[in-house]
N, C-alpha and C positions, 0 to 999 in steps of 0.2 A: 471405343471398345471393339475388340475382335469378336464378331458375332459367332454364335453356334452354327448358323446356317444363313446363306444369302442366295436367293434364286439367281440363276445365270440367264438374265434377260439382256437383249440387245435391240438394235433398231429393227431387226427383222420381225420380232414379236410385235413391236409397236405398229409397224406397217400392216401386218396381218390383221390386227385388231381394228385399225382404222379402215381397212378395206371392207371388213365385215360391217362396220357401222355405215360406211358409204353405200353399201349394197342395198340398204333398207331392210334387210332380213337379219335381225339380231337375235330372235328367239331360236328354239331348236329347229334346224333346217338343213340345208345342203352341206354346210361345213361340219355339222355334227355327224352326218352320215359318212362324209369323207374321213373324218377322224376315226370313226368306228372301224371302217374298212382298213385304214392304215395301221391301227393298233392291233387288230386281229391278225393282220399279216406279220407284224413285228413279233407277236407272241407265238404265232404258229397255230392259231385256233380258227375255227370256222366262223364264230360269231362274237362280236363285241357290242355291248349295249351301254351307251353313255348315260350317266346319271349325275345328280347334283353333288354327290359326295361319296366317299367310301362307306360312310355310315348308312346311307340310303341303299348303296349297293348290297351291303350285308343284310339289310332288312328284306330287300326283294329276293336275295338268294335264299334266305331262310323260308320265305313264303314258297318259293319254287321247290324247295326241299320238302315241303309239307309240314314244317314245324308249327306247332300251335299249342293251345292250352292243354296241360296234362303231359306234355313232352318234356324231355330233358335234352339240353345241348351242352356238350363238354367244351369248355373254353379254357385258355390259360388266364389266370388272374393277372399274370405279368403281361399286360398289354394296355394300350390306351382304352379308356373305359367304354368307348363306343362298341368294342367287341362284345362285351357282356350286355350292354344296353340293348343292342339289336335283338338279342334273344328275348329280352323282356318285351320288346315292341310287339312280338308275335304271341305273347302270352305264355311262352315256354319258360322253363327254369334253367338258368345258367348253372352248370356244375363246374367248379373250379378244379383244375388239375395242375400239378407241378410241372416244371420244365427242366430241360437239360442245362447244366451249368455252362458248358462251353458255347452253345448256340443260343440259349435262352428260348428255345422252342419246345413244344410238346414232342414227346416221343412215345412209341407204343407202350413202354414200361410205365409211363406216368398216366396214360389214358386208360389202359386195361382195367385197373381197379375200379374205375368209375362207370364202366359200361353196365347198363341194366336193360331190362325189357322196355323201359320208357325212353331210352336214348334214341333220338331221331337223327342227330347230326353231331359232328365235331367241327369246330372252327379251328383250323390249323393256321397259326400266324407265322409269317416269315419275319421274325422280329428284327428290327433295325436293318432290314434288307438281307439278313442271313437266311438262305433257303432252308426250309424245313424238309425233313425226309418224308415226302408225300407218299412214295411207293410203299414204304414200310407201314405207314399208318393206314393206307388203303388196303393193304394185305390183311390188316387186323379188322377193319371196319366193313369192307365190301361184303364179305360172306354173311355179316349180320344185318345187311341192308341198312347200314348207318351211313348217311351221306357225309363225305368229307368236303367241307367248304374251305377253300384256301383264302385266308385273309392276307393278300399280297399288297396291302396298303403301302408298305415301304419298299417293295421289292421290284419295281419296274427296272429292268436292266440287269437284275441278278440272274444267275443260271443254275439249273438243277439237272444233273446228269446230262450235261452238254446241250440242254434245251432251255429256252427262256422260262423263268419261274411262272407257274400258272398253266403252262401248256398241257400238262397231264391231269388237270383238275376237272371234275364235272362242273364245278362252279368256282370261279375265282373273282375276287374283288380287289380293285386298285384305288389308290388315293392320288389326287393331283393337288393336294394342299401345298402351300409354299415351303413347308419343311421337307417335302419330297423332292427327288431329283427332277422329275418331269412335273411341272406345275402349270395349272391353268388359273391360279388364284384360289379357286375352290373347284370341286368336281371329282367325279369318280367313273369307274368303268367296271362292268361285269363281263366276264368271258365264259363261253360255254361251247361245247361241240354239238349241242342238241338244238336243232332249228326250231322245234316246237316250243322249247323252253325259252329261247331267245325271243320268239314272237310274243309269248306271254309277258316276258319282262318289259318289252317295248310298250305293250298295252298298259301294264301296271304303272309304269313311270309317268304315263300321261292320262291319269284319271280313269283308266280302264277303257278308253276309247278303242273301237275296233279299226279305226283309220286315223293316222296321225294328222295333226293340224297342217303340217307341211304338205302331205299328200292331198289333203282336201283343197288347199290353195292352188296346187298344181293342176288340179282337174279342170277340164274345160266345161264340165257340166256340174250342176248342183249335186252335192253329196250330203246325205243325212247320216250322221254318225250314230253309233249305238254304244252303250256302255255295258260291257259284258260282265263285269264284276267291279267291286269297290276297288278303286285304284288310288294313286297318289300323284302329287305334283312334284316329281323328282327329275325334271328335265334339265339338261345342260343347254347353255346358250351357244349360238353360233360364234359369238365373240370369244368365248372360252375355247371352243373347238379350234378356231383359227390360231390362237396362241398354242394350243396343244399340238397342232400339226407341225409347227416350227420346233417346239420343244422335243417332239418325238424324233425328228431328224438329228437333233443334237445329242440325243441320249447316249449313243456309244462314246462320244467324246467325254461326256460327263462321267460315265462309269470309269473310263480309263484314267481320267484325272484323279478321281476320288480313290481309286485303288492305288495309284502312285503315292498319294498323300498318306493313305492308311499304312502302306508298307513302311514309309518313312517314320511314322509314329511308332510302329511296332519295333523297328530297329533301334530307335533312339530311346525308347522307354524300357527296352529289354533288360537294362542293367539294374532296375529296381526290383529287389528280391520279393517274390510272392505276388507281383502285380500281374493280373490277368487282363488281356486286351482282346477286343473283337478280332476275329480271324475267319478264314474260310473253313467250312466243314469239308471233310474228305470227299464228299460227293457233289460239290458245287462251288460256285463263286458268288460272293456277296457284292452288292453295289456300294456298300458302306454308306447307306443312307444316314446312319449315325455311327460315330466311332466312340464306343463305350470302353471304360476300363473299370475293373473290379479291384478295390483296394485290398491289400493283404490284411489278414486278421490282426497282425501286429503293427499296423500302420501308425506312424508317428502322429498323424492327424486324422480326424474323422472326415467323412464325406462332406458334411455341411460346412465344416471349418475350412476344408480345402476349397470349396466353391467360394467362400468368402475371401480367402487369400487370393484366389485367381481374379476375382472381381476387383480387388484393390490393385492388382497388377494389370488392369485393363483387358481382362479376358472374361468373356461370357461363357459360362459352363451351365449345364443343366443336370438335375438329378437323373439317375438311371430310370429305366422304364418303370412306370407306376404299377402298383398292385391293386386291382379293383377291390379285392376283398377287404382291404384295409381302409377303404373310403366309407364315409357315412352312408352313402347311397346303398351299400351292401353290408350294413352293420350286423345284420342277422346271420351272415355267413362266417363260420369260424373253421375253415378247412386247415388241415395240417400241410403246409407248403413251405418247408424249410429252405429249399433252394430259391424259390420265388422271393421269400422275405430277405434272404441274404443279399440277393441281387438288387432288390429295390432299395434297400437301406444302405448299401455300401458301394454302389456303383455310381458313376457320373458320366456325362457325355461331353466330349471335348469339341471345340470348333472344327468344322470340316466343310468346306464349300469350294466350288469350282475355281474361283479366282483368288483363293488363299495363296499368299506369297510364301516363299521359303522363310523370309524374315519373320513373318507372323507365326509360322509353325515353330520356328526355332524359339521364339519368345514363349509360346505355350509350353513346349518341352522343358525349357529352362525353368519356368515358373513351377511346373508340376514337380520336376526333379528336386528343386530347391525345397519345396514344401515337404516332400516325402523323405528326403535324405538330409535336410538341413544344410545343404551345400549346393551352390549354383555351379554346375559344370561348364566346361567349354563345349560348345556345340560343334560337332563335326558332321559333314555331309557324307553319308555312306557312299561307297563306290558303286557306280551303276554297272 
């Protein structure tokens, strides 16, 4: 099967992980700190705080934003369910808003109707790596003292107004899950420009301790730690950070390759009438963490049938981005989200990964075109 995604790992990652194991320091330690510093420099922010996942990053970001019981947090339903779940973790209520059809992201026009006196934050997701229009949403929310948290889970390597995604956010959260370009197996990161917020996030990820275990062990004198507030065990390991440092150095190559493959998909699928595919917004560049396509209303086959046909042809595809409000966990929520429901029911994600060959991509294009047009075309390589 041609996979939807495959991490780009090599001997360098294996050696980095082995070196961390051989050092004897495998929990959160010097490599985590080095990874945080390198990631902050790559994004162009002052502080980065490594955690165990993007879900825990969102949880801590909401705590830092002051969200709690009685508050509302506006989120897209069209996102992995962790976005909405993190709101419930702090006791707040997720309020689902619709998204823009072309980018699959929240925009001011879809957020504005849901703003109330109880709105504490908005979680702005860079869906499938496509940068959301952060400045436009902050222009709406900042005067209301509503914090915009950027869920950049998929967007490491994407760019917004010529800067790395997340650089302009008060708080941004990233994922290093294997479906993402930069992966540490599991793991996440929070970025912020506020030093006091970063210090609190570091305490919260380590049970609320006022001095980290690594700093305690480095001390030449006995250190008695104190627990300033109820915290969590959301630490990253040095083994993960060692892999992350290698992956971070490779990130520009990953983005360039995925953009090349995505452009080829766009060109070769452009002949199918009514088909909408992932693309850059006018204000930025996506890393194409996922390459999605939205079937035309008059499609010869439905989304689920197309996925079955592709599987029979040796191609692994996935449904489009899920909609949290349609899941049993959120059965009580019945918002009117027509764009979200169209996208989640009629879109799918095609294979895209760093080491994908031209022959593999040609096979995917041929299979999709055959299913949607009932004829298998000759595949031609666009001129470069």
